[in-house]
C-alpha positions, 0 to 999 in steps of 0.5 A: 608573514603568514600569520596576518591574513591568517588572524585575518580570517581567522577573526572574520568566520568567528565573529560571523558564526558568533553572530549567526549563532546568536541572530538565530537563537534571539529569533527563536527566544522571539518566537519569530522564524529563522527565514521565512518560506521554510518549517521553524526547524529546519531553518533554525539547523541549518542556521545553528550547523552554519554558524557553529561550522564558521565559528569552528573554521575561525579559529583553527584559523587563528589557532594556526595563525 
């Protein structure tokens, strides 16, 4: 009974983390800033850590379902 919400939340986190990592990679490859008003290195690092964390949390939720 609890696996339905866990699958939904895991899928949402995995999609968000994957999309954030892909968007960050595309912005860096094009030479565009990841966030305006912040250094490129700091914003890319924070976005990569957040994307990896969301992806890992999604995978953890999916293994618990």
